N, CA, C and O atoms as a GROMACS GRO file, in nm:
protein
  288
    1MET      N    1   0.084  -0.117   0.000
    1MET     CA    2   0.000   0.000   0.000
    1MET      C    3   0.089   0.124   0.000
    1MET      O    4   0.191   0.129   0.069
    2GLN      N    5   0.050   0.222  -0.078
    2GLN     CA    6   0.125   0.345  -0.087
    2GLN      C    7   0.058   0.452   0.000
    2GLN      O    8  -0.065   0.465  -0.001
    3THR      N    9   0.138   0.528   0.075
    3THR     CA   10   0.084   0.634   0.159
    3THR      C   11   0.165   0.761   0.138
    3THR      O   12   0.279   0.758   0.091
    4GLU      N   13   0.105   0.870   0.175
    4GLU     CA   14   0.173   0.998   0.173
    4GLU      C   15   0.150   1.064   0.308
    4GLU      O   16   0.036   1.094   0.344
    5LYS      N   17   0.257   1.087   0.382
    5LYS     CA   18   0.247   1.145   0.516
    5LYS      C   19   0.253   1.297   0.507
    5LYS      O   20   0.283   1.354   0.403
    6GLY      N   21   0.224   1.360   0.620
    6GLY     CA   22   0.238   1.504   0.628
    6GLY      C   23   0.111   1.582   0.598
    6GLY      O   24   0.119   1.697   0.553
    7TRP      N   25  -0.005   1.522   0.621
    7TRP     CA   26  -0.132   1.591   0.600
    7TRP      C   27  -0.205   1.609   0.732
    7TRP      O   28  -0.191   1.528   0.824
    8VAL      N   29  -0.283   1.714   0.742
    8VAL     CA   30  -0.366   1.743   0.859
    8VAL      C   31  -0.511   1.749   0.811
    8VAL      O   32  -0.538   1.795   0.700
    9CYS      N   33  -0.603   1.702   0.894
    9CYS     CA   34  -0.744   1.703   0.858
    9CYS      C   35  -0.818   1.810   0.939
    9CYS      O   36  -0.815   1.809   1.062
   10LEU      N   37  -0.883   1.901   0.868
   10LEU     CA   38  -0.974   1.997   0.930
   10LEU      C   39  -1.114   1.946   0.899
   10LEU      O   40  -1.145   1.913   0.785
   11ARG      N   41  -1.198   1.941   1.001
   11ARG     CA   42  -1.329   1.877   0.984
   11ARG      C   43  -1.440   1.972   1.025
   11ARG      O   44  -1.431   2.040   1.127
   12THR      N   45  -1.546   1.976   0.945
   12THR     CA   46  -1.665   2.050   0.985
   12THR      C   47  -1.752   1.959   1.071
   12THR      O   48  -1.738   1.837   1.068
   13VAL      N   49  -1.841   2.021   1.146
   13VAL     CA   50  -1.931   1.943   1.231
   13VAL      C   51  -2.071   1.957   1.175
   13VAL      O   52  -2.126   2.067   1.170
   14GLY      N   53  -2.129   1.847   1.132
   14GLY     CA   54  -2.264   1.846   1.075
   14GLY      C   55  -2.359   1.777   1.169
   14GLY      O   56  -2.334   1.773   1.289
   15PRO      N   57  -2.463   1.723   1.120
   15PRO     CA   58  -2.496   1.705   0.979
   15PRO      C   59  -2.550   1.834   0.917
   15PRO      O   60  -2.600   1.923   0.986
   16PHE      N   61  -2.538   1.842   0.785
   16PHE     CA   62  -2.586   1.954   0.707
   16PHE      C   63  -2.700   1.906   0.618
   16PHE      O   64  -2.700   1.791   0.574
   17PRO      N   65  -2.797   1.993   0.590
   17PRO     CA   66  -2.904   1.954   0.499
   17PRO      C   67  -2.848   1.919   0.361
   17PRO      O   68  -2.751   1.981   0.317
   18PHE      N   69  -2.908   1.823   0.294
   18PHE     CA   70  -2.860   1.782   0.163
   18PHE      C   71  -2.869   1.896   0.061
   18PHE      O   72  -2.792   1.898  -0.035
   19ASP      N   73  -2.961   1.990   0.081
   19ASP     CA   74  -2.975   2.098  -0.015
   19ASP      C   75  -2.892   2.222   0.022
   19ASP      O   76  -2.903   2.326  -0.044
   20ALA      N   77  -2.811   2.213   0.127
   20ALA     CA   78  -2.724   2.325   0.164
   20ALA      C   79  -2.617   2.342   0.056
   20ALA      O   80  -2.551   2.246   0.017
   21ALA      N   81  -2.601   2.464   0.011
   21ALA     CA   82  -2.504   2.492  -0.095
   21ALA      C   83  -2.393   2.583  -0.044
   21ALA      O   84  -2.417   2.669   0.041
   22GLY      N   85  -2.272   2.563  -0.095
   22GLY     CA   86  -2.162   2.654  -0.066
   22GLY      C   87  -2.077   2.622   0.054
   22GLY      O   88  -1.985   2.697   0.085
   23ILE      N   89  -2.104   2.512   0.122
   23ILE     CA   90  -2.027   2.479   0.242
   23ILE      C   91  -1.881   2.451   0.206
   23ILE      O   92  -1.790   2.511   0.263
   24VAL      N   93  -1.860   2.363   0.113
   24VAL     CA   94  -1.723   2.328   0.074
   24VAL      C   95  -1.654   2.449   0.012
   24VAL      O   96  -1.537   2.475   0.040
   25GLN      N   97  -1.725   2.523  -0.072
   25GLN     CA   98  -1.667   2.640  -0.136
   25GLN      C   99  -1.621   2.742  -0.034
   25GLN      O  100  -1.516   2.804  -0.052
   26SER      N  101  -1.697   2.761   0.074
   26SER     CA  102  -1.658   2.858   0.176
   26SER      C  103  -1.532   2.815   0.251
   26SER      O  104  -1.464   2.899   0.311
   27LEU      N  105  -1.502   2.687   0.248
   27LEU     CA  106  -1.380   2.636   0.312
   27LEU      C  107  -1.260   2.642   0.219
   27LEU      O  108  -1.151   2.685   0.259
   28ILE      N  109  -1.280   2.599   0.095
   28ILE     CA  110  -1.163   2.590   0.007
   28ILE      C  111  -1.126   2.721  -0.059
   28ILE      O  112  -1.010   2.739  -0.097
   29ALA      N  113  -1.220   2.814  -0.074
   29ALA     CA  114  -1.187   2.942  -0.139
   29ALA      C  115  -1.078   3.018  -0.066
   29ALA      O  116  -0.981   3.060  -0.129
   30PRO      N  117  -1.089   3.038   0.067
   30PRO     CA  118  -0.982   3.112   0.135
   30PRO      C  119  -0.850   3.036   0.137
   30PRO      O  120  -0.743   3.098   0.143
   31LEU      N  121  -0.856   2.904   0.133
   31LEU     CA  122  -0.733   2.825   0.132
   31LEU      C  123  -0.665   2.832  -0.005
   31LEU      O  124  -0.546   2.862  -0.014
   32SER      N  125  -0.741   2.803  -0.110
   32SER     CA  126  -0.679   2.801  -0.242
   32SER      C  127  -0.637   2.941  -0.287
   32SER      O  128  -0.540   2.954  -0.361
   33SER      N  129  -0.707   3.045  -0.244
   33SER     CA  130  -0.666   3.181  -0.280
   33SER      C  131  -0.538   3.222  -0.209
   33SER      O  132  -0.476   3.322  -0.244
   34ASN      N  133  -0.498   3.145  -0.108
   34ASN     CA  134  -0.372   3.168  -0.037
   34ASN      C  135  -0.271   3.058  -0.066
   34ASN      O  136  -0.180   3.033   0.013
   35ASP      N  137  -0.289   2.992  -0.181
   35ASP     CA  138  -0.195   2.891  -0.230
   35ASP      C  139  -0.178   2.770  -0.138
   35ASP      O  140  -0.069   2.714  -0.128
   36ILE      N  141  -0.286   2.730  -0.073
   36ILE     CA  142  -0.285   2.610   0.011
   36ILE      C  143  -0.364   2.503  -0.062
   36ILE      O  144  -0.485   2.517  -0.084
   37GLY      N  145  -0.297   2.396  -0.099
   37GLY     CA  146  -0.362   2.285  -0.167
   37GLY      C  147  -0.452   2.208  -0.071
   37GLY      O  148  -0.423   2.199   0.048
   38VAL      N  149  -0.561   2.153  -0.123
   38VAL     CA  150  -0.656   2.079  -0.040
   38VAL      C  151  -0.696   1.948  -0.107
   38VAL      O  152  -0.688   1.933  -0.228
   39PHE      N  153  -0.740   1.855  -0.024
   39PHE     CA  154  -0.806   1.733  -0.069
   39PHE      C  155  -0.931   1.723   0.018
   39PHE      O  156  -0.920   1.721   0.141
   40VAL      N  157  -1.048   1.717  -0.042
   40VAL     CA  158  -1.174   1.722   0.033
   40VAL      C  159  -1.248   1.589   0.024
   40VAL      O  160  -1.259   1.529  -0.083
   41VAL      N  161  -1.298   1.544   0.139
   41VAL     CA  162  -1.384   1.427   0.147
   41VAL      C  163  -1.512   1.472   0.216
   41VAL      O  164  -1.508   1.523   0.328
   42CYS      N  165  -1.625   1.455   0.150
   42CYS     CA  166  -1.753   1.496   0.206
   42CYS      C  167  -1.834   1.375   0.250
   42CYS      O  168  -1.840   1.273   0.181
   43THR      N  169  -1.897   1.389   0.366
   43THR     CA  170  -1.987   1.286   0.416
   43THR      C  171  -2.114   1.354   0.466
   43THR      O  172  -2.122   1.477   0.467
   44TYR      N  173  -2.211   1.277   0.506
   44TYR     CA  174  -2.334   1.333   0.561
   44TYR      C  175  -2.306   1.413   0.688
   44TYR      O  176  -2.368   1.516   0.711
   45ASP      N  177  -2.212   1.366   0.768
   45ASP     CA  178  -2.182   1.431   0.896
   45ASP      C  179  -2.093   1.553   0.885
   45ASP      O  180  -2.080   1.628   0.982
   46GLY      N  181  -2.032   1.577   0.772
   46GLY     CA  182  -1.946   1.693   0.758
   46GLY      C  183  -1.840   1.674   0.652
   46GLY      O  184  -1.830   1.569   0.588
   47GLU      N  185  -1.762   1.778   0.635
   47GLU     CA  186  -1.654   1.777   0.537
   47GLU      C  187  -1.522   1.755   0.607
   47GLU      O  188  -1.501   1.799   0.720
   48HIS      N  189  -1.432   1.687   0.538
   48HIS     CA  190  -1.297   1.665   0.587
   48HIS      C  191  -1.203   1.728   0.485
   48HIS      O  192  -1.195   1.681   0.371
   49VAL      N  193  -1.133   1.832   0.525
   49VAL     CA  194  -1.044   1.904   0.436
   49VAL      C  195  -0.901   1.870   0.477
   49VAL      O  196  -0.855   1.907   0.585
   50LEU      N  197  -0.832   1.799   0.390
   50LEU     CA  198  -0.693   1.762   0.416
   50LEU      C  199  -0.602   1.869   0.357
   50LEU      O  200  -0.618   1.908   0.241
   51ILE      N  201  -0.508   1.917   0.438
   51ILE     CA  202  -0.413   2.018   0.394
   51ILE      C  203  -0.273   1.973   0.432
   51ILE      O  204  -0.257   1.892   0.523
   52PRO      N  205  -0.171   2.023   0.363
   52PRO     CA  206  -0.035   1.989   0.404
   52PRO      C  207  -0.009   2.036   0.548
   52PRO      O  208  -0.042   2.150   0.583
   53ALA      N  209   0.050   1.950   0.628
   53ALA     CA  210   0.075   1.983   0.769
   53ALA      C  211   0.158   2.110   0.783
   53ALA      O  212   0.141   2.184   0.880
   54THR      N  213   0.245   2.136   0.688
   54THR     CA  214   0.330   2.256   0.696
   54THR      C  215   0.249   2.384   0.678
   54THR      O  216   0.300   2.493   0.708
   55GLU      N  217   0.125   2.374   0.631
   55GLU     CA  218   0.041   2.491   0.608
   55GLU      C  219  -0.068   2.508   0.714
   55GLU      O  220  -0.157   2.591   0.698
   56THR      N  221  -0.062   2.432   0.823
   56THR     CA  222  -0.169   2.431   0.922
   56THR      C  223  -0.197   2.569   0.981
   56THR      O  224  -0.311   2.615   0.978
   57GLU      N  225  -0.096   2.635   1.032
   57GLU     CA  226  -0.118   2.766   1.096
   57GLU      C  227  -0.169   2.869   0.995
   57GLU      O  228  -0.260   2.946   1.026
   58LYS      N  229  -0.114   2.869   0.876
   58LYS     CA  230  -0.158   2.961   0.771
   58LYS      C  231  -0.304   2.933   0.736
   58LYS      O  232  -0.383   3.026   0.719
   59ALA      N  233  -0.340   2.807   0.724
   59ALA     CA  234  -0.477   2.769   0.690
   59ALA      C  235  -0.574   2.814   0.798
   59ALA      O  236  -0.682   2.866   0.766
   60ILE      N  237  -0.539   2.796   0.922
   60ILE     CA  238  -0.626   2.838   1.032
   60ILE      C  239  -0.645   2.989   1.030
   60ILE      O  240  -0.756   3.038   1.049
   61ARG      N  241  -0.537   3.063   1.006
   61ARG     CA  242  -0.549   3.210   0.996
   61ARG      C  243  -0.642   3.249   0.881
   61ARG      O  244  -0.727   3.336   0.897
   62CYS      N  245  -0.627   3.185   0.767
   62CYS     CA  246  -0.710   3.216   0.650
   62CYS      C  247  -0.857   3.185   0.676
   62CYS      O  248  -0.944   3.264   0.641
   63LEU      N  249  -0.885   3.071   0.736
   63LEU     CA  250  -1.022   3.033   0.764
   63LEU      C  251  -1.086   3.124   0.869
   63LEU      O  252  -1.203   3.159   0.856
   64ARG      N  253  -1.012   3.161   0.971
   64ARG     CA  254  -1.064   3.254   1.071
   64ARG      C  255  -1.093   3.391   1.009
   64ARG      O  256  -1.195   3.453   1.038
   65ALA      N  257  -1.003   3.436   0.923
   65ALA     CA  258  -1.024   3.565   0.854
   65ALA      C  259  -1.148   3.561   0.766
   65ALA      O  260  -1.211   3.665   0.741
   66ALA      N  261  -1.183   3.443   0.718
   66ALA     CA  262  -1.303   3.426   0.634
   66ALA      C  263  -1.429   3.408   0.717
   66ALA      O  264  -1.538   3.391   0.662
   67GLY      N  265  -1.416   3.410   0.851
   67GLY     CA  266  -1.531   3.400   0.939
   67GLY      C  267  -1.560   3.264   0.997
   67GLY      O  268  -1.662   3.247   1.064
   68HIS      N  269  -1.475   3.167   0.972
   68HIS     CA  270  -1.494   3.033   1.028
   68HIS      C  271  -1.445   3.028   1.173
   68HIS      O  272  -1.349   3.096   1.209
   69ILE      N  273  -1.510   2.948   1.253
   69ILE     CA  274  -1.469   2.927   1.392
   69ILE      C  275  -1.390   2.797   1.396
   69ILE      O  276  -1.438   2.692   1.352
   70ILE      N  277  -1.270   2.804   1.450
   70ILE     CA  278  -1.182   2.688   1.457
   70ILE      C  279  -1.169   2.644   1.602
   70ILE      O  280  -1.127   2.723   1.687
   71ASN      N  281  -1.205   2.520   1.631
   71ASN     CA  282  -1.188   2.462   1.763
   71ASN      C  283  -1.082   2.355   1.756
   71ASN      O  284  -1.072   2.283   1.656
   72ASN      N  285  -1.002   2.343   1.859
   72ASN     CA  286  -0.898   2.238   1.862
   72ASN      C  287  -0.954   2.110   1.916
   72ASN      O  288  -0.882   2.011   1.926
   0.00000   0.00000   0.00000
């Protein structure tokens, strides 16, 4: 099995209505506009946004600036 280490998972807390629009976009827009690559996995209970571990602090700053609340 092949793996790639060095990723951190930021997770939303759901569940979200199936017809809710823009949740993922509101997360990835501030990250990608600041040159932070993402890998997203969506489930009924929430989104899992994987980012490079080296970008964790920058990502948290970007998401907070965009109005997201980050809990540890």
